[in-house]
Structure formats: C-alpha cells, structure tokens
DOKE-120765 format. One record per residue (C-alpha): z, x, y; residue in one letter. Coordinates in nm, 4 decimals, m for minus. Example, Ala and Ser with C-alpha at 12.3 -4.5 7.8 and 13.67 -1.06 7.14 Angstrom:
# residues 2
((0.7800, 1.2300, m0.4500), "A")
((0.7140, 1.3670, m0.1060), "S")
//
This chain:
# residues 270
((m0.4321, m0.3653, m0.2080), "M")
((m0.4742, m0.6685, 0.0386), "T")
((m0.2736, m0.8828, 0.2873), "A")
((m0.2582, m1.1309, 0.0506), "S")
((m0.1424, m0.9302, m0.2566), "D")
((0.2039, m0.9604, m0.1129), "T")
((0.2035, m1.3162, 0.0267), "L")
((0.4980, m1.5297, m0.0942), "F")
((0.5614, m1.8055, 0.1538), "A")
((0.6376, m2.1403, 0.1746), "G")
((0.6605, m2.3375, m0.1922), "S")
((0.5472, m2.0038, m0.3703), "I")
((0.8544, m1.8858, m0.4097), "P")
((1.0520, m2.1424, m0.5820), "S")
((0.7215, m2.1894, m0.8058), "R")
((0.7279, m1.7860, m0.8378), "Y")
((1.0836, m1.8662, m0.9715), "D")
((1.0338, m2.1503, m1.1854), "R")
((0.7080, m2.1136, m1.3611), "Y")
((0.6923, m1.7453, m1.4022), "L")
((1.0533, m1.6390, m1.4320), "G")
((1.0954, m1.7273, m1.7381), "P")
((0.7434, m1.6935, m1.8305), "L")
((0.6887, m1.3261, m1.7755), "L")
((1.0156, m1.1788, m1.6027), "F")
((1.3057, m1.2916, m1.7846), "Q")
((1.2506, m1.0863, m2.1181), "P")
((1.2005, m0.7948, m1.9400), "Y")
((1.4826, m0.8513, m1.7504), "A")
((1.7132, m0.8943, m2.0417), "D")
((1.5914, m0.5590, m2.1579), "E")
((1.6483, m0.3824, m1.8379), "V")
((1.9822, m0.4868, m1.7999), "A")
((2.0611, m0.3831, m2.1996), "E")
((1.9558, m0.0232, m2.0862), "R")
((2.1633, m0.0638, m1.7795), "A")
((2.4428, m0.1330, m1.9457), "R")
((2.4328, 0.1793, m2.1590), "A")
((2.3899, 0.4058, m1.8518), "L")
((2.7279, 0.2375, m1.6983), "A")
((2.6099, 0.2816, m1.3132), "P")
((2.9115, 0.2438, m1.0910), "R")
((2.6211, 0.1236, m0.8224), "D")
((2.2707, 0.0083, m0.8599), "I")
((1.9700, m0.0658, m0.6153), "L")
((1.6685, m0.2931, m0.7005), "E")
((1.3614, m0.2912, m0.5293), "T")
((1.1361, m0.5412, m0.4944), "A")
((1.4011, m0.7609, m0.6261), "A")
((1.2084, m1.0983, m0.5852), "G")
((1.3892, m1.3821, m0.6680), "T")
((1.6729, m1.1880, m0.8248), "G")
((1.5665, m1.2515, m1.1851), "I")
((1.6958, m0.8864, m1.2897), "V")
((1.9683, m0.8959, m1.0610), "T")
((2.1374, m1.1684, m1.2377), "E")
((2.0778, m0.9999, m1.5613), "A")
((2.2263, m0.7112, m1.4295), "L")
((2.5630, m0.8385, m1.3077), "H")
((2.5913, m1.0695, m1.6203), "R")
((2.6237, m0.7434, m1.8148), "L")
((2.7780, m0.5111, m1.5689), "L")
((3.0318, m0.7423, m1.3848), "P")
((3.2412, m0.4533, m1.1994), "D")
((2.9048, m0.2591, m1.0208), "A")
((2.7930, m0.2988, m0.7001), "S")
((2.4723, m0.3792, m0.6854), "I")
((2.1887, m0.3810, m0.3781), "V")
((1.8868, m0.6146, m0.4357), "A")
((1.6157, m0.5821, m0.1793), "T")
((1.2844, m0.7195, m0.1529), "D")
((1.0686, m0.7465, 0.1502), "L")
((0.9921, m1.1009, 0.1417), "N")
((1.3423, m1.3219, 0.2680), "S")
((1.1832, m1.6322, 0.1202), "A")
((1.2119, m1.4654, m0.2069), "M")
((1.5505, m1.3152, m0.1486), "L")
((1.6976, m1.7153, m0.0402), "D")
((1.6183, m1.7863, m0.3717), "V")
((1.7696, m1.4731, m0.5493), "A")
((2.0949, m1.5049, m0.3064), "R")
((2.1158, m1.8671, m0.4702), "Q")
((2.1137, m1.7226, m0.8378), "R")
((2.3822, m1.4711, m0.7931), "T")
((2.6518, m1.5735, m0.5455), "P")
((2.8983, m1.2679, m0.6112), "A")
((3.1195, m1.0726, m0.3830), "A")
((2.9549, m0.7598, m0.5235), "N")
((2.6265, m0.8325, m0.5445), "V")
((2.4288, m0.8018, m0.2200), "R")
((2.1012, m0.8641, m0.0979), "F")
((1.8889, m0.7198, 0.1709), "E")
((1.5501, m0.7378, 0.3446), "P")
((1.4497, m0.3694, 0.2745), "A")
((1.0503, m0.1822, 0.2267), "D")
((1.1055, 0.0115, m0.0816), "A")
((0.9042, 0.2936, 0.1328), "Q")
((1.1505, 0.3408, 0.4157), "A")
((1.5051, 0.2173, 0.2428), "L")
((1.7740, 0.2027, 0.4845), "P")
((2.0435, 0.3589, 0.2558), "F")
((2.2065, 0.7261, 0.3138), "D")
((2.0921, 0.9968, 0.0562), "D")
((2.2539, 0.9790, m0.2601), "E")
((2.4134, 0.6438, m0.2407), "S")
((2.3309, 0.5139, m0.6108), "F")
((2.3758, 0.6090, m0.9361), "D")
((2.0558, 0.4159, m1.1329), "F")
((1.7212, 0.2519, m0.9150), "V")
((1.5259, m0.0524, m1.1093), "V")
((1.2196, m0.1972, m0.9889), "C")
((1.0759, m0.4255, m1.2161), "Q")
((0.7081, m0.5376, m1.1614), "F")
((0.6747, m0.4060, m0.7955), "G")
((0.5581, m0.0761, m0.8003), "V")
((0.2150, m0.1908, m0.8107), "M")
((0.2172, m0.3458, m0.4820), "F")
((0.3221, m0.0800, m0.2659), "F")
((0.0788, 0.0404, m0.0654), "P")
((0.2401, 0.4323, m0.0736), "N")
((0.3914, 0.4928, m0.3993), "K")
((0.4505, 0.8312, m0.3733), "P")
((0.6392, 0.7435, m0.0713), "K")
((0.8479, 0.4875, m0.2444), "A")
((0.9117, 0.6941, m0.5443), "N")
((0.9996, 0.9545, m0.2672), "S")
((1.2788, 0.7380, m0.1372), "E")
((1.3795, 0.6014, m0.4786), "V")
((1.5011, 0.9782, m0.5343), "R")
((1.6053, 1.0047, m0.2169), "R")
((1.8913, 0.7570, m0.2573), "V")
((1.9710, 0.8491, m0.6211), "L")
((2.2737, 1.0690, m0.6744), "R")
((2.2149, 1.3873, m0.8519), "A")
((2.1751, 1.2916, m1.2500), "G")
((2.0475, 0.9477, m1.1648), "G")
((1.7969, 0.7417, m1.3508), "T")
((1.5350, 0.5533, m1.1574), "Y")
((1.3559, 0.2545, m1.4006), "L")
((0.9980, 0.1173, m1.3209), "A")
((0.8783, m0.1704, m1.5125), "I")
((0.5074, m0.1718, m1.4683), "I")
((0.2351, m0.4068, m1.6102), "W")
((0.0512, m0.2653, m1.9125), "D")
((m0.3439, m0.3761, m1.9245), "T")
((m0.4668, m0.6840, m1.8590), "L")
((m0.6069, m0.6501, m2.2137), "E")
((m0.2431, m0.6027, m2.3240), "S")
((m0.1666, m0.9365, m2.1848), "N")
((m0.3709, m1.2204, m2.3133), "P")
((m0.1933, m1.4811, m2.1700), "V")
((m0.2300, m1.3540, m1.8160), "S")
((m0.5860, m1.2439, m1.8959), "R")
((m0.6736, m1.6023, m2.0224), "A")
((m0.5786, m1.7184, m1.6822), "V")
((m0.7670, m1.4807, m1.4777), "H")
((m1.1208, m1.5240, m1.6855), "E")
((m1.0851, m1.8963, m1.6005), "A")
((m1.0116, m1.8205, m1.2180), "V")
((m1.3181, m1.6088, m1.1924), "V")
((m1.5232, m1.8679, m1.3804), "Q")
((m1.4235, m2.0984, m1.1072), "E")
((m1.6101, m1.8994, m0.8537), "F")
((m1.9014, m1.6824, m1.0032), "P")
((m2.0207, m1.5677, m0.6381), "G")
((m1.7135, m1.4275, m0.5133), "D")
((m1.4372, m1.4418, m0.7989), "P")
((m1.0434, m1.3805, m0.7068), "P")
((m0.9357, m1.0732, m0.8563), "R")
((m0.5646, m1.0656, m0.8059), "F")
((m0.4316, m1.0456, m1.1475), "L")
((m0.6765, m0.7565, m1.2187), "A")
((m0.6342, m0.5879, m0.9044), "R")
((m0.2776, m0.6282, m0.8494), "G")
((0.0068, m0.6896, m1.1211), "P")
((m0.2656, m0.5334, m1.3983), "F")
((m0.4531, m0.3039, m1.1667), "G")
((m0.1747, 0.0152, m1.2338), "Y")
((m0.1255, 0.0851, m1.5940), "A")
((m0.2964, 0.4418, m1.6200), "D")
((m0.0038, 0.6415, m1.7052), "K")
((m0.1885, 0.9609, m1.5626), "S")
((m0.1691, 0.8093, m1.2028), "V")
((0.1961, 0.6729, m1.2636), "I")
((0.3257, 1.0401, m1.3369), "E")
((0.1018, 1.1709, m1.0519), "A")
((0.3075, 0.9589, m0.7783), "D")
((0.6212, 1.0059, m0.9478), "M")
((0.5578, 1.3664, m0.9532), "R")
((0.4680, 1.3481, m0.6003), "A")
((0.7561, 1.1817, m0.4957), "G")
((0.9463, 1.4519, m0.6105), "G")
((1.0243, 1.3424, m0.9745), "F")
((0.9626, 1.6254, m1.2806), "T")
((1.1105, 1.4777, m1.6115), "K")
((0.9692, 1.1373, m1.6272), "I")
((0.9293, 0.9405, m1.9486), "A")
((0.6541, 0.6611, m2.0638), "F")
((0.7733, 0.3757, m2.3078), "E")
((0.5243, 0.0966, m2.3782), "T")
((0.7582, m0.2427, m2.4195), "V")
((0.6014, m0.5447, m2.6310), "G")
((0.7901, m0.8648, m2.5877), "K")
((0.7015, m1.2097, m2.6745), "L")
((0.7100, m1.5008, m2.4528), "S")
((0.7353, m1.8897, m2.5035), "L")
((0.4626, m2.0325, m2.3411), "V")
((0.3940, m2.3554, m2.1593), "R")
((0.0390, m2.4133, m2.0733), "A")
((0.0561, m2.6106, m1.7942), "E")
((0.3881, m2.3961, m1.6270), "E")
((0.1311, m2.0797, m1.6812), "A")
((m0.1189, m2.1965, m1.4708), "A")
((0.0804, m2.3388, m1.1862), "L")
((0.3011, m2.0481, m1.1826), "G")
((m0.0144, m1.7858, m1.1913), "M")
((m0.2276, m2.0246, m0.9946), "C")
((0.0333, m2.2221, m0.7546), "C")
((0.3479, m1.9512, m0.7139), "G")
((0.1807, m1.6261, m0.6827), "S")
((m0.0558, m1.4392, m0.4330), "P")
((m0.3526, m1.5555, m0.6269), "L")
((m0.3189, m1.9038, m0.4730), "N")
((m0.3784, m1.6935, m0.1560), "A")
((m0.7074, m1.6135, m0.2667), "E")
((m0.7912, m1.9733, m0.4224), "I")
((m0.7147, m2.1144, m0.1160), "M")
((m0.9163, m1.8962, 0.0568), "E")
((m1.2195, m1.9858, m0.1166), "R")
((m1.1539, m2.3493, m0.1359), "D")
((m0.8641, m2.5590, m0.0488), "P")
((m0.9598, m2.8435, m0.2312), "S")
((m1.0200, m2.6528, m0.5159), "S")
((m0.6379, m2.6201, m0.6394), "I")
((m0.6201, m2.8784, m0.8808), "D")
((m0.9533, m2.8055, m1.0556), "R")
((m0.8536, m2.4408, m1.1061), "V")
((m0.5272, m2.5250, m1.1911), "V")
((m0.6793, m2.7467, m1.4997), "A")
((m0.9075, m2.4897, m1.5701), "S")
((m0.6495, m2.2244, m1.6084), "A")
((m0.4409, m2.4432, m1.7867), "E")
((m0.7031, m2.5347, m2.0985), "R")
((m0.7487, m2.1742, m2.0902), "A")
((m0.4051, m2.1352, m2.2333), "V")
((m0.3626, m2.4155, m2.4158), "T")
((m0.4303, m2.1885, m2.7549), "R")
((m0.0852, m2.0289, m2.6811), "F")
((0.0793, m2.3687, m2.5843), "D")
((0.4547, m2.4087, m2.7678), "G")
((0.3820, m2.0861, m2.9083), "A")
((0.5430, m1.6958, m2.8556), "E")
((0.2594, m1.4951, m2.6951), "A")
((0.2632, m1.0971, m2.6682), "P")
((0.3337, m0.9551, m2.3377), "M")
((0.2979, m0.5481, m2.2690), "S")
((0.4959, m0.3291, m1.9901), "A")
((0.5362, 0.0296, m1.9434), "L")
((0.9286, 0.1209, m1.8757), "F")
((0.8925, 0.4737, m1.6854), "V")
((1.1869, 0.6508, m1.6687), "T")
((1.2782, 0.9378, m1.4167), "A")
((1.6032, 1.1340, m1.3699), "M")
((1.7070, 1.3100, m1.0669), "K")
((1.8113, 1.6792, m1.0566), "F")
((1.8897, 1.9204, m0.7542), "E")
((1.6820, 2.1418, m0.8230), "T")
((1.2844, 2.1315, m0.9801), "A")
((1.2844, 2.1419, m1.3727), "T")
((1.0121, 2.2759, m1.5992), "I")
//
C-alpha cells in the first residue's frame, strides 16, 4: 500500500458514496445484512465502514442490534452518520489494527472491502478476534481478482493506457490485489483464527458508464494517482474510462467477491 491508497479527502467521500455505492457496494451490503440476520447478533462491530452502506443495511434488518461502525477516515464517517441517524448505531473513528474496545465486546464483526488496505492484516485479524465473544463470527468481504470484475478491469486498463510510462495501478494493487485465498487464510491464522471458510459470491450490478468512470476516477484513491501524474488530465482520463465501460452501460455486469467467515473459539481447534 502507498500513502495515497487510503486517501479519502475533499469531495472523494461524497463521490464514493454517490457513484460507487450503488455500483459496487450496495449489492454486497444487502447480502451481508441477510447473513448477519441469520446469526441474530446483539452487538455488532463494523470496521472500515466507509460511508455506512453496510451499516445502514445491517440496521434495516437488525433494528434492535447495537452497531458500532468504525473507520480510519472521519470524513467518510460524516457521510455515514447522515445515512443512519439511529440511537443504537454509533460511529467512531478507529484504526482496525488497534481497536479501542474491550475484549469480548461483540457477537459479530464485519469488514466489507476494507481488509485489503490494512498494512498489518494479521494484527487487524487478531484485534477482531480479541473483541469477539466466544462463538462469535467474523465476516470479511474481499474483492476477487480484477479479471473477475470486468467493469473495474475496464476502468483500470483505460487509465493505464492514459499513462503508459507511469501507469496508476491503484485498482490492481489495492482493492483487487488481495484475492489469493492461501494468503488470506495465512493472515487469518496468524491473527488467531482456526476455523475459516471461503465462499466466492457473484453479484450483478446495474452499470451507468458515466457514473462508473466518475466514481472510480474521482471517488477513490485512484484520483490521487491521476492527479500526481497530471492534474490537468482528469477530464480526459474520466472520458477514457467512460468509453471503456460503455459496452456495459444500462446493463447488469457481473462482480465477484470472496466471503471469508471465521469463528472464535476459546481454544484452538484442529
């Protein structure tokens, strides 16, 4: 990861929420909430909550549960607070690698599309295990490969072509750069989890080409990489990205993510 990989400043949070929320995150947030409802947790922790898309879905299906949604970026949480203003939903800035909560505080911990950005993933996993109660569940949603997510891949390839001598590689390196199950499992085990299950979950997403291009190029840390190379190029790059995804415009495109479920036990199980 680079310093720009976690940069969500200025207008980026609102663009992230407006354009990428419906395109990439809402379909999986609804799935997360359904799975959480089956577990009937009383106390829920969400790490890397972003603009609160998963938080809102959880509260909608588990209205009586206590939810604490955390993120390293306060600007993202400002958007999340407006989305779900409920007495039993709390938003707190926090580093997932050093959670400010007591041991065994939660029944269920979820992190949707955030683990990829944690510099020390085993430490973040161990923090989740620490704050989970015995028998609790950790659900991490991680993007599958870029090749399995054609809209994102098309944008990535378009942006790379705009800067052939020094291509921005945020999408390949960041959100879609942690799809090796053996690596993920090793990081989970290093965090203390011993019962780990993987499921590849496909979803369909309605694509609006202009919004997809704006969201990825102007509503994510990819924007910082583009601006570092040529601040005057942003309109040209967005137009190139939009052309690249025009073939999906108005249609449902496939997405793929890994649902990684880990349970906490007091003693290690084989």
